[in-house]
C-alpha atoms as one frame of an Amber mdcrd trajectory, in Angstrom:
protein
  14.409   1.002 -15.523  14.287  -2.203 -13.588  11.055  -3.433 -11.877  12.441
  -2.884  -8.552  13.134   0.920  -9.398   9.480   1.065 -10.995   7.850  -0.202
  -7.520  10.382   2.234  -5.520   9.151   4.950  -8.005   5.532   4.246  -7.138
   6.346   3.855  -3.613   7.957   7.097  -3.343   5.047   9.010  -5.018   2.906
   7.448  -2.432   4.855   8.741   0.547   3.578  12.325   0.373   0.162  10.960
   0.294   0.469   8.912   3.376   2.023  12.046   5.236  -0.868  14.085   4.045
  -3.488  11.450   5.640  -1.384  11.705   8.905  -1.507  15.411   8.836  -5.327
  15.571   8.237  -6.192  13.281  11.291  -3.377  14.909  13.568  -5.294  17.602
  15.191  -5.516  17.975  18.928  -7.376  15.149  20.621 -11.065  15.472  20.584
 -10.973  18.132  17.767 -13.652  17.846  15.181 -12.492  17.187  11.696 -12.356
  20.289   9.265 -15.364  19.835   6.879 -13.155  19.433   3.980 -11.125  16.652
   5.603 -13.489  13.985   4.130 -13.061  14.984   0.500  -9.352  15.269   1.136
  -8.965  11.821   2.791 -11.041  10.408  -0.208  -8.859  11.968  -2.816  -5.561
  11.029  -0.793  -6.508   7.454  -0.381  -7.564   7.117  -4.113  -4.065   8.421
  -5.081  -2.354   5.817  -2.870  -4.390   2.981  -4.173  -3.475   3.980  -7.507
  -0.006   3.943  -6.952  -0.214   0.471  -5.213  -2.372  -0.958  -7.815  -0.062
   0.330 -10.672   3.249  -1.143  -9.148   1.286  -4.512  -8.780   0.021  -4.445
 -12.024   3.536  -3.763 -13.523   4.759  -6.783 -11.592   2.081  -8.941 -12.897
   2.413  -7.937 -16.492   6.077  -8.421 -16.233   5.360 -11.934 -15.013   7.280
 -11.256 -11.712   4.415 -11.838  -9.123   3.339 -15.237 -10.193   4.578 -16.706
  -6.799   2.738 -14.113  -4.670  -0.181 -13.170  -6.914  -2.567 -14.398  -4.465
  -0.824 -12.724  -1.448  -0.692  -9.406  -3.597  -4.508  -9.701  -4.250  -5.265
 -10.466  -0.513  -3.221  -7.635   0.624  -4.663  -5.186  -1.996  -8.308  -6.238
  -0.851  -7.302  -5.440   2.839  -5.969  -2.252   2.047  -9.086  -1.365   0.121
 -11.304  -2.409   2.985  -8.918  -0.141   5.185  -9.596   2.718   3.027 -13.265
   2.334   3.086 -13.165   2.102   6.853 -11.191   5.267   7.088 -13.410   7.098
   4.710 -16.548   6.106   6.783 -14.803   7.179  10.048 -14.139  10.608   8.477
 -17.697  10.814   7.249 -18.917  10.215  10.970 -16.321  12.702  12.163 -14.871
  10.311  14.590 -11.303  11.505  14.782  -9.921   8.876  17.191 -11.316   6.090
  14.950  -9.964   7.958  11.826  -6.506   7.929  13.589  -6.694   4.281  14.202
  -7.886   3.735  10.520  -5.024   5.733   9.079  -2.443   3.818  11.328  -4.067
   0.481   9.906  -4.006   1.803   6.377  -0.511   2.844   6.681   0.692  -0.520
   8.197  -1.116  -2.280   5.178   0.382  -0.145   2.612   3.900  -0.989   4.003
   2.873  -4.704   3.964   1.793  -4.464   0.063   5.146  -2.555  -0.492   7.113
  -5.272   1.148   5.590  -8.069  -0.980   5.833  -6.128  -4.234   9.653  -5.318
  -3.578  10.416  -9.206  -2.664   9.025 -10.148  -5.752  11.575  -8.030  -7.327
  14.322  -9.373  -5.164  13.077 -12.904  -5.957  13.638 -12.404  -9.383  17.385
 -11.289  -9.118  18.294 -14.028  -6.876  20.230 -16.980  -8.690  18.579 -20.305
  -8.365  20.994 -23.011  -7.815  20.043 -26.343  -8.997  21.991 -29.174  -7.351
  22.780 -32.132  -9.524  22.363 -35.721  -7.645  25.460 -37.453  -7.103  27.115
 -39.675  -9.766  26.881 -43.420  -8.916
């Protein structure tokens, strides 16, 4: 299995969790969150972070993320912050803020997958070195 396939596998495993988050906050406008929503959001968010982290760790361990290691670390930090904000919104029972935070988390998750997959693509591209013209 190539590294790109491994990253896509983690991304595929992450997709149902993202859908679950959207469903948890997708109730009618102004409706209070269900009491079990905070726990479900916390568990689901943890599963997503685990998949993203595992894919990134595979890239770093394989030596493929050297060029983007700092960018990946920054994206992961932003994703973790968005997860905390989402959980805080859920704990406060603020469904509107929760929807905003889930949207932000979803966008940041997509950004991390984009960086990880671009690292896999960069590895496969041939690098052409031009020779200086002969005198």
